[in-house]
ZAMARGU-4260 file (C-alpha; in steps of 0.2 Angstrom, whole numbers, plus 5000, padded with zeros to 4 digits):
<rodrens>
0) 5542/5690/5579 | 5543/5674/5589 | 5558/5669/5600 | 5566/5652/5599 | 5581/5648/5611
5) 5582/5667/5615 | 5584/5672/5597 | 5571/5682/5588 | 5564/5672/5573 | 5553/5680/5559
10) 5536/5673/5555 | 5542/5673/5537 | 5554/5658/5541 | 5540/5645/5543 | 5540/5640/5524
15) 5559/5639/5524 | 5558/5627/5539 | 5545/5616/5531 | 5555/5616/5515 | 5570/5609/5525
20) 5559/5595/5532 | 5553/5591/5515 | 5570/5590/5507 | 5576/5579/5521 | 5561/5568/5519
25) 5564/5567/5501 | 5582/5561/5503 | 5577/5547/5515 | 5563/5542/5503 | 5576/5541/5489
30) 5587/5531/5499 | 5572/5519/5503 | 5568/5517/5485 | 5586/5513/5481 | 5587/5501/5495
35) 5571/5492/5488 | 5579/5492/5470 | 5594/5483/5478 | 5583/5471/5487 | 5588/5478/5504
40) 5571/5477/5512 | 5576/5481/5530 | 5586/5496/5524 | 5571/5502/5514 | 5560/5501/5529
45) 5573/5510/5540 | 5574/5525/5527 | 5555/5525/5525 | 5552/5526/5544 | 5565/5540/5545
50) 5556/5550/5531 | 5539/5547/5541 | 5547/5554/5557 | 5554/5569/5548 | 5537/5572/5540
55) 5528/5570/5556 | 5539/5583/5564 | 5535/5595/5549 | 5516/5593/5551 | 5518/5597/5570
60) 5527/5613/5566 | 5515/5627/5571 | 5511/5641/5559 | 5512/5658/5568 | 5496/5668/5569
65) 5501/5681/5557 | 5511/5678/5541 | 5511/5687/5525 | 5499/5680/5511 | 5515/5675/5501
70) 5522/5665/5515 | 5505/5658/5519 | 5504/5651/5501 | 5521/5643/5503 | 5517/5635/5519
75) 5501/5628/5512 | 5510/5621/5497 | 5523/5613/5507 | 5510/5606/5519 | 5501/5598/5504
80) 5517/5591/5497 | 5521/5583/5514 | 5504/5576/5516 | 5504/5568/5499 | 5522/5560/5502
85) 5516/5554/5520 | 5502/5544/5512 | 5514/5537/5499 | 5527/5532/5512 | 5513/5524/5523
90) 5507/5514/5509 | 5525/5508/5505 | 5528/5504/5523 | 5512/5493/5524 | 5517/5485/5507
95) 5534/5480/5513 | 5528/5475/5530 | 5516/5462/5522 | 5529/5455/5510 | 5546/5447/5512
100) 5552/5457/5497 | 5547/5469/5483 | 5548/5467/5464 | 5558/5478/5453 | 5543/5484/5443
105) 5534/5490/5458 | 5550/5500/5463 | 5551/5508/5447 | 5532/5513/5448 | 5535/5520/5465
110) 5550/5530/5460 | 5540/5538/5446 | 5526/5542/5457 | 5537/5550/5470 | 5548/5560/5459
115) 5533/5567/5449 | 5525/5575/5465
</rodrens>
């Protein structure tokens, strides 16, 4: 067991923590996609940057030296998902940074790509 802020924390909570980060990032990405669809480029950028910060925090979350194989598999799965979504968000930020606006068809494609992951 590890100790955080004086309270014991089981090694088995790492995947749960990563899932929380992942869920928060997905919410921000969804807000970014909606903002793009509505033509709110600056709002979209803000939400994508928030998602990026959340995912950066998730990737910096250390894994304990010992966790069960089941927990290790969950952690691996969430880290892979977060990594994929990080690259998608990075690409989106670059695209929005280069253009003054985004077309609706691109937004729909992005929505499909993100929600199928």
